[in-house]
Every structure is written in C-alpha cells, then in structure tokens.
Phi, psi and omega in degrees: 000133181296156184294323178294318179296324179292321177296320178296318178297317178300316180298311183294315180296321178294319176300312182292322183294315182292333178281325188296319181298318179293317181296323177298315180295318180296317181295313185288309188277336185250300188284326177277348173075023181275347183065212180251041179280164176303324178298322179297321179294322178296315180295318178298318178297318178298314178297323181295318177297315178299322179296320178293324175297319179298315180289328175297323177293319178296319177299321181293313183285338176276357177058051174116001177298152183213157179237006180231119180303331181292326176296314179295318181296317180299320179289322185286334181298323183271359181262195179279169187292324179297319178293324177298314179297320179297318181292313183288322185271344184230308186292314180296316174301324178297321178292321179296314180297319178300319179292318179298315179296321179298316179294319178299320178296318180296314182296324180287328184263327180231084186301335184273018184290343180098198186243005178081185182293143179227157178277118183253005178230181179289165189298325182289316178293323178295317178296319178296319180298307181296325178295315180294318179298316180294316179303318181295311185290324178292317179298314180295319179297318178296320178295318178295319180295335181273320188267319183232051184302321187274347183267090185299315184295309183295319180297316181290323180298310180295317180297319181295312180295323178295315180298318179295318180297313179295323178298316180296319181298325183257000188296323182280348183259304183234354188102348179057048191280304183058028179209094184302326182294315179298317179296323179298322179301313180289320180296322178296321179294326179278341181089013180245033183278352180247018178277157180292329178298314180296316183294311185289317186281315190258352177239299186296311182298312178296323179294315178297319179295323178295313179299316180296320180295317180295315180295319179295318180296316179295323183287320187262322188270310185296319176299322178296321178295319178294323178296319178296320178295319179296316179298322180294320179294322179294320180292330178287000000 
C-alpha cells in the first residue's frame, strides 16, 4: 500500500474510531432506552467487541491502516530508521488529526457527548496506570501476532476482551485509553492538550511502556523461540 494511501487510511480509521465509542454509548444508553442498568453494560460490551472486530477487519483490508499511535510505534521500533521516521513524522500526526476532526464532528452534531476521558488521580498515579495498561496490551498483542498470526477470529477475540478488561480497570483513574491520539482529540477540544498532565500521562508514559514492552518481548520471547527452533533442527 502506498504511503499516501496509508496516511489516508490512518486518518479515516482514527476519525471513525473516536466516533464509534461515543455512538455506541448513545445508542445503548439513550436510543435503546436501557439507561445505566447492568443489562445496558452487557449490551454495550457486546457491541464494543463487535466494533473491535469491525475495525480489525478494516485494518486488514486497508493493508496496515491504524488508529492507535502505539500500534504504529511498536511496529516501527523493530523496522528500519526510515520507516521509524515515516511513522513518527507522518502516520502518528495523521492519526492525531483524524481524532481531532472526529471529536469536533461529534461535538458539532451531538452536543451532549461529554468531554471525553479525564485524569481523576494525580499525575504520577495516572502515568503509572496508563503505562501498565499499555505495557500489558502491547505485550499481549505481540504475543498474539507471534503465536496465532493466521487465526484472525481468535486473535481479534482475545485482543478485544483484553482491551475491554484493561479499559475497565483504568476507566475510573485515567479513562483506560491506551490510545494517545483519541485522548488528544478530546483534550484539544477542551483546550488542555498542552498541559504537563496530558503529555506525561497520555503520551510519555504509554510511549515508554510500548518501547519497554517491545524490548522485553524481543529479549525474553524471541531467544526462547530461536532455541526451540534450533533444538528441533538438531533432532531432525
């Protein structure tokens, strides 16, 4: 896929992703009339899993499009330097712009959408929370990509449930976002996108956690995989 087409895919997917979460809540809690009952949470979770499958399919047919800067960063770390510069200098900004435009569209069309995720704890606890959540999801994603790469359904199923679980664990503290671009869209709309809280909690901590997860995975998992391959070749 050409680089311009990939940037367009990143923009569109980021726009759609930031809109989809809000639309799901509006549909379940308002239009379907379930309110905030336990049944509504079950239905919302079901819709959220279906939504993640839909976006996983979009990522597949777009041949690499992404809506999360951490996904792009994790892939670029293990690639060549030119690809790293392209991802950091072009793809991630495209995702941020897509999220900002998406939030602006939501606020203009559905004024009651709210203000997006907010930091409800101190900056250090928030950074630790987002860092741990990001480290967990990146590590699991790398493991799924290594072990069940060809099984689209199982990989997406495990990834979706993991993301939802981690999101719930962090929702009362930081929003459980694990997506700097989406948070940037809401922060830009509120006007607090250049604060140190936003930078440290939603950008620096997840980026550091992503780098640490990739390095840890390469250090612990890949050597073990190579040893197993060597032993198998010797036995043959």
